[in-house]
N, C-alpha and C positions, 0 to 999 in steps of 0.2 A: 504494500500500500504506500502510495506517495504521501508525503507530508509537506504542507506549506504553512508559511507564516503570513497572516494578513495584518497589515498595519492600518488602523483607523483610530487615531488618538482621541478625537472629539469631533463634534459635540454630541450630546445625547441623541438628538434626532438623526444626525448623520450616521452614527453607529447603528441605530435601529434600521436605517435604510440599507445597510450592508447585509442584514440578517437573511433575507430571502436568497441573496446570491450565495452566501456562505452555506446556507442550507442545501442549495442545489449542488454545490461542489461536493458536499458530503454524500448526499443521497443519490444524485444522478451520476456523478463522476467517481464516487468512491474514494475520495482523498481524505486524509486526516487534516483538519483545519485547526490551527492555533491562531488566536487573536490577541494583538497587542493594543491596549487602549490606555488612556489616562485614568487615574483613580475614579472609580464609580461609574465611568462611562459605559463599561461593558456589563454592569450588574443586571440590567434588564434582559440580557440574553442568557444569563445563567439559568439552567434548568430547562432551556429550550433545546432544539435539535439542530442548531446552526454551527456550534463550535464544540470542539473536543477539549481544548485546554485554553485557559486565559492567562495572559501576562499583563502586568501593570507597569506603565512608565514610572520610573523612580524606585521600583522595588529593589531590594538588595541583590547585587550580583546579576543584574538583569542580562547584560550582554554575555556573560559567561554561561548563564542558563540557556540563552537562545543559541549560542554556538554549539552547546552540547547536544542540541536536538538534531543537528545536521540536516537542515531542511533541504528538500528538493527544489523549492522555489519560494520566492517572496513576492507577495502581491501588495504593493503600496497603494492604498486608497486614501492617503492623506496628502503626500507630496509636499512636505515642508522640511525645515532644517532638521527637526528631530527624526523624521522618518528617513531622511537621507543619511543621517548619522548612523542609524540602525543598519541601513543597507551597507554602508562602508565597513561597519564592524563585522558583518556577516559575509562579506563578499568572498573572502578567501576560504570560508568554511562551508559555503553553500554551493551545491551542484549547479543550480540555475537561479539567477537573480533576475526578476522581472521588474524593470524600472519604468515608472509611468512616463517619464520625460524622454524616453528614447523615441526618435522620430518615427511616426507612422504606426505606432502600436500602443495599445494600452489605454488607460484612463486619461482623458484629456480634461483638465479643469476649465478650459476655455475662459481663462481670466480676461483676455483682451475683448472677447466677444461680449462677456457679461458687463465689462466696463462700458463698451459701446452702447449696450442696451440701456444702462442706467443713464448715460449722458444724452442719448438721442431719444429715448422712450419709444423707439421704433420697433415694432414686432419682428421686423426683418432680422434683428440681431438677437432674438430670443434663442435660448439654447435647449438642446435636448435634455430630457430628465436625467439626473445623475445616475439613477439606477440602470438606465440603458448603457451608460458609459462604464459603470462598474461591471455589468454583465459582459460587455465587449472585452474589458481587461481580463476578466476571469477566463473567458474563452481563449484569449491569446495565451494566457499562462498554461492552460491545459494542452494547447498545441505544442508549446515549448517542452512540456513534460514528456511527450511521446515522440518527439523528433530530435535528432541530433543536428549538428550544424550543416550537414549535407542533405537534410531532409529525410534521412532514413529513420525507421522506427527504432527507438532505443530499447535495448533489452531490459526487461524489468519495468517497462512503462505501464500505462494504465491497462488493466485487463480488457480483453476483447468484448466482454459483456457490459462494460461501463461506458457511459457517454463521454465523448470528447468534445461535445458542444452542448452547452446548457441552453435550455429553452424554458422561459418563464411566461406563463399567461397571467398569473396573479403575482404581483410584486410585493405581497405581504407574507407574513409567517416568520417562523424561526424563533419566536418568543415563547416563554413558558405558557402552558395551557392553564387557564383559570375558568373551569366550567361554572356556569351560573348556578348559584345556590338556590335550593328550594325555599320559597317563602320570601326571597329578597324582592323588595318592591321595585316598581318600574321607574327608576330614578335616572336623572341626568347628571353629567359631570361637567362642571365649569372650570376650565383651565385658566386661572388668573395669571399664572407666571409667564415669564419670558426673559430671555437673556438681555434684551434691550428694551428700553421704555417704549420706543416707537413700534415695537411688535406687540405690546401688551394692549389688550382691549380695555378702553377707559370705563370708568364707573358708570357714566351715563348710558353707555351701550349695554352694559350688563343689566342695568335697571330695565331696559327695554326687553331684553331676553327673558327675564324672570316675570315680567308682566305679560308677555306673549305666551309663555308656557308655564303654567302654575303647578307643575309637578314638583316633587321634592328634588332639590339639586344639592350635590356635594361639591364644595369649593376646594380646589387643590392649588398649591402654589408654594412659593418660597417665603422667607421671612420678610422680604421687601413688599410682599403683597398683603401682609397681615392687617395693616390698618384699613385698607379698602375692604378686605373680607369682613372685618368687624363692623364697619359701617353698613355694608350690605346686609349682613345677618341681623343687625338691629332693625333695619328698615323692613325686611321681609319676614322676620320672625321665624316660625317653624318651617317655612318653605325651604330654608337653606340650612345645610349642615356644614359648618366651618371646620375643615380639616387642613387649612393652610398652615404650613409650618409644623404640622403634626405627622402627616404621612411621609414616610421615606419613599425612595424610588419604587421599590417593590410593592409597597402598599398602594401607591398611586396607580401603578400599572394594573394591579388586581382590581382596584375600584373601577378603572376604565373598562377592563375586560368583562365585567359583570353588569355594566351600565346599559341602559336602553338607548340613550343618545349622548353625544359629547359635543361641546362647543369650546373653541379655543382659537388663539391667534396662530401665526406662523411660528410655531415653537415645537420643542421636542415631543411633548406628550400628544400633540395632534398626530404625529407620525405613529406613535404607539396605538392610538385609537384606530387609525387607518389599518395598521398591521393586524389588529384584532377584528377588522371588518365591521367596526361599529358605525352606525349612522352618525356622521360627523359634519359639523359646520365649521369651516375655517374662515375666520374674519380677518381680512388682510389689512395691514397698516402700510408702512412705507416700502415693503418689499413686494415681490411680484412672482407668480408662478413661472413666468418666462425666464427666470434666473436658474431654473432647473432643479429646485429643491422642494417642490410642492408635495404636500402629503397626499397619499392615495392615488398613485399612478394606476391607471386601468381599474379604478374602484368607483363604481357608480353610486355607492353609498356615501361618498364624500362630496359635499357641496362647498362651493367657494363664493364668498361675498367680497367683491372687489370694488375699489373706488371707481367712479365713472367720471370721465371728462375732466380729469385733474391733471393739469399740465406739468406738475412737479413730480408726478408718480410714474415709476419708482424713483426714489432719490438715493437709494443705496442698495448694495447687494447683501448687506448684513443687518444694520440697524444703528440707531443713534440713542443717546441718552435723553435727547429732546428733539423736537421737530426743528429742522434748520430754518424754517420760515415762521415758526412760532404759532401756526394756526392748527396743525395736526388734523387737517381736513380729511385726510385719507381714512381716519377712524371716526372723527366727530360728525361727519356729514351723513352717516347711515340713518335711515328712517325706520320707524317701528313697523311700517307696512312691509318693507322688503324683508326685515328680520322675521316677522310673523309668517310670511309666505314660506320662507326656507325652513323654519322650524316645523311647519305643518308637513312639509315634504319629508323631513327627517322622521317625524312621527309615523308617516305612512311606511317608510322604509323599515322602521322598528317593528311595526305590526306585521309586515310581510315576513320578517325574519324570525318572529316569535313562534 
């Protein structure tokens, strides 16, 4: 059995997006998959069927441990200084190293094209979904594992009954399974958190969500979201269950996996919701699906609410701590009518899947 190291250090959503590709490499191609991430970033994949062994950036004797594994290949899905450092440390000890930046092969971050999309706002510069590029990189690596430099099949390569080209119709999966518990009510999950302030859904929009859908909602997020969670819980009383700053990553994922519907911004846990095929509404701020990281590729249960006719959108490929133009219209201009319509669609998806 071939053994590969996959490098995707962060962030949470990006690591979740790798899960279906890693799962396919294990189950379709029959390779042993090890994953290197930053602390906590890989926790949501533990207990799933995407990874055989986990390594954490910064753990003691990391490079010595990796060298001792004698990998047949390295798939770098991060492509930054730290991942390059890892590649250099493994280069002399690894049979085949698959580098993303080699011309004409592998995962292409499309930095310049994404920059053009942000600057011009033109859809002609939108990029393909990152999972498509991950899949292309993984297939390139599989070909390298079965061919030598002259194109001949390498002895000891992948077995004949294993796939050498991965095919994915559903770009979710790979996370631990959390079956819905008997007696658990038909609740929604509101994802208040986000890495950047301009990706977080503002309080006034959450108020519209909870007025449009009066079911019980569980609030999740980080410590920076606690004040808003407390204000919302005080305003809506028993309709909201405040678990912001209480749930850890695994508890939040379990809560999402057992929910009826999920609402969040362009953030990590919306990718988790899409991976569990939950009816999900993604409310976009200053980023855009055309940058290639939208939750729910090929998933009809995931709906997207986008700013309309806003000349400054998107203004970044990542996010800001505050709106550069100080109006934050990309989030503040949403209406209750459009939110209500999309929530009704989510409810219909939920009933179809129940």
